[in-house]
C-alpha positions in Angstrom: -83.1 40.3 -64.3 -81.2 37.6 -62.5 -79.3 36.8 -65.7 -78.4 40.5 -66.1 -77.2 40.5 -62.5 -75.0 37.4 -63.0 -73.6 38.8 -66.2 -72.7 42.0 -64.4 -71.1 40.1 -61.6 -69.0 38.1 -64.0 -67.9 41.3 -65.7 -67.0 42.8 -62.3 -64.9 39.7 -61.4 -63.1 39.9 -64.7 -62.4 43.6 -64.0 -60.9 42.7 -60.6 -58.7 40.0 -62.2 -57.5 42.5 -64.8 -56.7 45.0 -62.0 -54.8 42.4 -60.0 -52.7 41.5 -63.0 -52.0 45.2 -63.5 -51.0 45.6 -59.9 -48.7 42.6 -60.1 -47.0 44.0 -63.2 -46.5 47.4 -61.5 -45.1 45.7 -58.4 -42.7 43.6 -60.5 -41.4 46.6 -62.4 -40.9 48.5 -59.1 -39.1 45.6 -57.5 -36.9 45.2 -60.6 -35.9 48.9 -60.6 -35.1 48.5 -56.9 -32.8 45.6 -57.7 -31.2 47.6 -60.5 -30.4 50.4 -58.0 -28.6 48.0 -55.7 -31.2 48.2 -52.8 -31.7 44.6 -51.8 -34.4 43.7 -49.3 -34.6 40.4 -47.5 -36.7 38.8 -44.8 -34.8 38.4 -41.5 -35.6 36.2 -38.5 -33.9 37.8 -35.5 -32.7 41.1 -34.2 -29.1 40.0 -34.7 -29.5 40.1 -38.4 -29.9 43.9 -38.2 -26.4 44.5 -36.8 -23.9 46.0 -39.2 -20.6 44.1 -40.1 -18.2 46.3 -38.1 -15.7 43.6 -37.1 -12.2 44.8 -37.0 -10.5 44.1 -40.4 -7.8 45.9 -42.3 -10.2 46.5 -45.2 -13.3 47.5 -43.2 -13.4 51.1 -42.0 -15.5 52.1 -39.0 -18.7 54.0 -39.8 -19.4 57.5 -38.5 -22.2 59.9 -38.5 -20.1 62.1 -40.8 -16.4 62.6 -41.8 -16.2 65.3 -39.2 -16.8 62.7 -36.4 -13.9 60.7 -37.6 -11.6 63.7 -37.8 -12.6 64.8 -34.2 -11.8 61.3 -32.9 -8.4 61.4 -34.6 -7.7 64.9 -33.1 -8.5 63.6 -29.6 -6.2 60.6 -30.3 -3.3 62.9 -31.3 -3.8 65.2 -28.3 -4.0 62.3 -25.9 -0.8 60.7 -27.2 0.9 64.1 -26.8 -0.4 64.4 -23.2 0.8 60.9 -22.4 4.2 61.6 -23.8 4.5 64.8 -21.7 3.4 63.0 -18.5 5.8 60.1 -19.1 8.8 62.5 -19.8 8.2 64.5 -16.7 6.9 62.0 -14.1 7.1 58.3 -15.0 10.7 58.5 -16.2 11.9 60.1 -13.0 13.2 56.9 -11.3 15.5 56.2 -14.2 16.7 59.8 -14.0 17.6 59.2 -10.3 19.6 56.0 -11.2 21.3 57.7 -14.1 22.5 60.7 -12.0 23.7 58.5 -9.1 25.8 56.5 -11.5 27.2 59.6 -13.2 28.5 61.3 -10.0 29.8 58.1 -8.4 33.5 58.4 -9.5 34.7 55.4 -7.5 32.1 52.9 -8.6 33.3 49.5 -9.8 30.2 48.7 -11.8 29.5 51.3 -14.6 26.0 50.0 -15.5 26.5 50.8 -19.2 23.9 48.2 -20.1 20.5 48.1 -18.4 20.6 44.5 -17.2 23.1 45.1 -14.5 20.7 47.7 -12.9 17.8 45.3 -12.4 19.2 43.6 -9.2 20.3 46.9 -7.8 16.8 48.3 -8.2 15.4 45.3 -6.4 17.9 45.7 -3.5 17.1 49.5 -3.2 13.4 48.7 -3.0 14.0 46.0 -0.4 16.1 48.3 1.8 14.5 51.7 1.4 11.1 51.2 0.0 9.3 52.1 -3.3 9.8 55.8 -2.9 13.6 55.7 -2.9 13.7 56.3 -6.7 11.2 59.2 -6.6 13.3 61.5 -4.5 13.7 65.0 -5.8 10.8 64.9 -8.2 9.3 68.1 -6.7 12.5 70.1 -7.1 13.0 68.8 -10.7 9.5 70.0 -11.6 10.0 73.3 -9.9 13.3 74.0 -11.8 11.6 73.1 -15.1 8.7 75.4 -14.2 11.2 78.2 -13.2 12.9 77.9 -16.6 9.6 78.3 -18.4 8.7 81.3 -16.2 12.0 83.0 -16.8 11.6 82.6 -20.6 8.1 83.9 -20.4 9.1 87.0 -18.4 12.0 87.8 -20.8 9.8 87.4 -23.9 7.2 89.8 -22.5 9.7 92.5 -21.6 11.8 92.1 -24.7 11.1 91.5 -28.4 12.8 88.2 -28.2 10.6 85.3 -29.4 9.9 82.4 -27.0 8.9 80.1 -29.8 10.2 79.7 -33.3 8.8 78.3 -36.5 9.5 78.1 -40.2 8.9 81.9 -40.7 11.4 82.9 -38.0 14.2 85.1 -39.4 17.9 84.7 -38.6 17.8 87.7 -36.3 14.8 86.3 -34.4 16.5 82.9 -34.1 19.6 84.6 -32.6 17.4 86.5 -30.1 15.7 83.2 -29.3 19.0 81.6 -28.5 20.0 84.5 -26.3 16.8 84.1 -24.4 17.6 80.5 -23.8 21.1 81.4 -22.6 19.8 83.8 -20.0 17.1 81.4 -18.8 19.7 78.6 -18.4 22.1 80.9 -16.5 19.4 82.1 -14.2 18.5 78.5 -13.0 22.0 77.1 -12.7 22.2 77.5 -8.9 18.7 75.9 -8.4 19.5 73.1 -10.9 22.6 72.3 -8.8 20.5 72.2 -5.6 17.9 70.0 -7.4 20.8 67.6 -8.4 21.7 67.1 -4.8 18.2 66.2 -3.9 17.9 63.6 -6.6 21.1 61.7 -5.8 21.4 61.9 -2.0 20.5 58.8 -0.1 17.3 58.8 1.9 18.7 56.6 4.8 21.9 58.8 5.2 20.4 62.3 4.7 17.5 64.3 5.9 14.6 64.5 3.5 14.4 68.0 2.0 11.3 70.2 2.1 9.3 71.2 -0.9 10.9 74.7 -1.2 14.4 73.8 0.0 15.6 73.9 -3.6 15.0 77.7 -3.6 16.8 78.2 -0.3 19.8 76.2 -1.3 19.9 77.7 -4.8 19.6 81.3 -3.4 22.5 80.6 -0.9 24.7 79.3 -3.7 23.7 82.3 -5.9 24.7 84.8 -3.2 28.2 83.2 -3.1 28.6 84.0 -6.8 32.4 84.3 -6.8 33.4 82.8 -3.4 32.7 79.1 -2.7 30.3 78.5 0.1 32.3 75.7 1.7 35.0 73.1 1.0 35.7 72.3 -2.6 32.5 73.7 -4.0 33.0 75.5 -7.3 31.7 79.1 -7.6 28.6 79.7 -9.7 30.4 81.7 -12.3 32.5 78.5 -13.0 29.3 76.5 -13.6 27.4 79.0 -15.7 29.6 78.7 -18.8 29.6 74.9 -19.1 25.8 74.8 -18.2 25.0 77.3 -21.0 27.3 75.5 -23.5 25.7 72.1 -22.8 22.1 73.3 -22.6 22.4 75.4 -25.8 24.2 72.7 -27.7 21.5 70.1 -26.8 18.8 72.5 -27.7 20.2 73.2 -31.2 20.9 69.6 -31.8 17.4 68.6 -30.8 15.9 71.2 -33.1 18.0 69.9 -36.0 17.2 66.2 -35.4 13.5 66.9 -34.9 13.3 68.8 -38.1 15.0 66.0 -40.1 12.9 63.3 -38.5 9.7 65.3 -39.1 10.4 65.7 -42.8 11.3 62.0 -43.2 8.1 60.9 -41.5 6.0 63.3 -43.5 7.5 62.1 -46.7 6.9 58.5 -45.7 3.3 59.2 -44.9 2.8 61.1 -48.2 4.4 58.2 -50.1 2.2 55.7 -48.4 -1.0 57.7 -49.1 -0.1 58.2 -52.8 0.6 54.5 -53.1 -2.7 53.7 -51.5 -4.4 56.2 -53.7 -6.1 58.3 -51.0 -5.1 61.5 -49.1 -6.2 62.1 -45.6 -8.2 65.2 -44.7 -7.2 65.2 -41.1 -3.8 66.9 -41.3 -3.9 68.3 -37.7 -4.2 65.0 -36.0 -1.6 63.4 -38.2 0.8 66.2 -37.5 0.3 65.9 -33.8 1.3 62.2 -33.9 4.3 63.0 -36.1 5.4 65.7 -33.7 5.3 63.4 -30.7 7.5 60.8 -32.4 9.9 63.3 -33.9 10.3 65.0 -30.5 11.0 61.6 -28.8 13.5 60.7 -31.5 15.3 64.0 -31.2 15.4 63.7 -27.4 16.9 60.2 -27.5 19.6 61.1 -30.0 20.5 64.3 -28.2 20.8 62.6 -24.8 23.0 59.9 -26.2 25.3 62.3 -28.0 25.8 64.7 -25.0 25.8 62.1 -22.3 29.6 62.3 -21.5 29.4 66.1 -21.2 26.4 65.8 -18.9 28.4 63.4 -16.7 31.2 66.0 -16.3 28.8 68.8 -15.6 27.0 66.9 -12.9 30.3 66.0 -11.2 31.5 69.6 -10.9 28.1 70.8 -9.8 27.9 68.2 -7.0 31.5 68.8 -5.8 31.8 70.3 -2.3 28.2 69.6 -1.3 29.3 66.6 0.8 26.5 64.5 -0.5 26.1 60.8 0.4 24.6 58.7 -2.3 23.4 55.0 -2.6 26.2 52.6 -3.6 24.8 51.2 -6.8 27.5 48.5 -7.0 25.3 46.5 -4.6 22.3 48.6 -3.6 22.8 47.9 0.1 25.3 50.6 1.3 26.0 54.3 0.9 29.1 56.2 -0.1 30.1 59.9 0.2 31.1 61.9 -2.9 34.5 63.6 -2.2 36.2 65.1 -5.3 38.7 67.9 -6.0 38.2 68.9 -9.6 39.4 72.4 -10.6 37.0 72.8 -13.5 35.6 71.1 -16.5 38.9 70.3 -18.2 40.4 68.9 -15.0 37.3 66.7 -14.4 37.6 65.3 -17.9 41.3 64.5 -17.6 40.9 62.8 -14.2 37.9 60.8 -15.4 39.8 59.5 -18.4 42.9 58.7 -16.3 41.1 56.8 -13.5 38.0 55.4 -15.2 38.7 55.3 -18.9 36.4 56.4 -21.7 33.6 54.2 -20.3 33.7 56.2 -17.1 32.0 59.0 -19.1 29.1 56.7 -19.8 28.3 55.5 -16.3 24.6 54.9 -15.9 24.0 54.7 -19.7 21.9 51.6 -19.1 19.5 53.7 -16.9 18.9 56.0 -19.9 18.2 53.0 -22.1 15.6 51.8 -19.6 14.2 55.3 -19.5 13.6 55.5 -23.2 12.3 52.0 -23.4 9.7 52.8 -20.7 8.9 56.0 -22.5 8.2 54.3 -25.8 6.3 51.5 -24.1 4.0 53.9 -22.3 3.3 55.8 -25.5 2.6 52.7 -27.5 0.3 51.3 -24.7 -1.5 54.6 -24.3 -2.0 55.0 -28.1 -3.3 51.4 -28.3 -5.7 52.0 -25.4 -7.0 55.3 -26.8 -7.4 53.6 -30.2 -9.5 50.8 -28.7 -11.7 53.3 -26.9 -12.2 55.3 -30.2 -13.1 52.1 -32.0 -15.6 51.1 -29.3 -17.2 54.6 -29.5 -17.5 54.3 -33.3 -18.5 50.6 -33.6 -22.2 51.2 -33.4 -24.8 51.8 -36.2 -25.2 55.4 -37.1 -28.3 57.2 -35.8 -29.8 57.2 -39.3 -29.6 53.5 -39.5 -31.1 53.1 -36.0 -34.0 55.4 -37.0 -34.6 53.7 -40.3 -34.7 50.1 -39.0 -36.4 51.2 -35.6 -33.7 49.4 -33.6 -34.5 51.4 -30.4 -37.3 49.0 -29.4 -36.8 45.3 -28.6 -38.0 42.7 -31.0 -38.8 39.2 -29.5 -36.3 36.6 -30.6 -37.6 34.3 -33.3 -40.3 36.7 -34.6 -40.3 37.3 -38.3 -39.1 40.9 -38.9 -39.0 42.4 -42.4 -37.5 45.6 -43.8 -39.4 48.8 -43.8 -40.7 48.6 -47.4 -41.7 44.9 -47.3 -43.5 45.3 -44.0 -45.4 48.3 -45.4 -46.5 46.2 -48.4 -47.5 43.4 -46.1 -49.7 45.6 -43.9 -51.3 47.2 -46.9 -52.3 43.8 -48.3 -53.7 42.7 -45.0 -55.9 45.8 -44.9 -57.2 45.1 -48.4 -58.0 41.5 -47.6 
């Protein structure tokens, strides 16, 4: 009986050996198929080996939960750049606007400040003498006048069929009505724009600081004396409406034209780059926002440079008769009164050419260069900052990877950690043994 038992035991051991060999063959075939599918498993020794290679590289794209997450981040990027551009144009560039207007109306200035370098010591002298706020004067009135312009356009568009905005589907008739709406809005704010001009150029140490709503009082008093000058050599409002409408409408049409051309050029360049790369983006909304920001900035720069001499003449006739005292930007230490006797736009142009030359029409041009340089720098810096935040938000493993590798818990440093499939096989073998 013992012999029969030993014979049965030997048969059972041979059976187990055959089963082990069969299991090894099955595991080898499964592992080979895994290698063929490209799913590589390897033993790792630390938690750092589980991190994904998300270093910043031109050929490495950030990983997202889904393509929609990337598109939403790009939309936020475009909207943020647009907001930064709007804030820069209306707030941060105001000091350069003050310098520019002061240079334009100073007809007896010896230094024209056509280049920006000559303005730097003057800015330092103004800050030493009058403080940091000296270049922020009149910012409230400027914003109020811009808001008034938008309000007038909104009211007219609600009570008339004239469109406030235009697009590619706008007809010729609608475009003419839109231009008529612009003309009425410009004419309505001319007195208040002139009052705001006085607040931005007058010296803080030689004049009383105006109140928040003084621009409405001064503009209304000038509007009431529509045909009769209020005092001195001040020109009547009707003599200012025509040049103001002409300049404002010309700048608006020129800006539309340049913005349309620059938008088409940038869109074609982007399309050519994508075709050359062999991939088309799916996020057209975010891309169009960024293109719109840059095309608007280009059109604004070109328009301001083209119409700068006409703006100089208009500011001079608007300021005439107000007895305004401005800072002397020849040195930045003294003040000077503005006393002129122009009879109109043509007379102002002739006297400026006769006494100051053609460069007299470009006084303060360096301040505008500084303004646009600051504008571009702020947009570039803001875009870089937002891009870095977006990359930081996206430079983490997706939630599926975290769940698959169980990265939520902490693994002791130096402990042997294996992938999910290998660890499962190891635990199973331990239970069998």
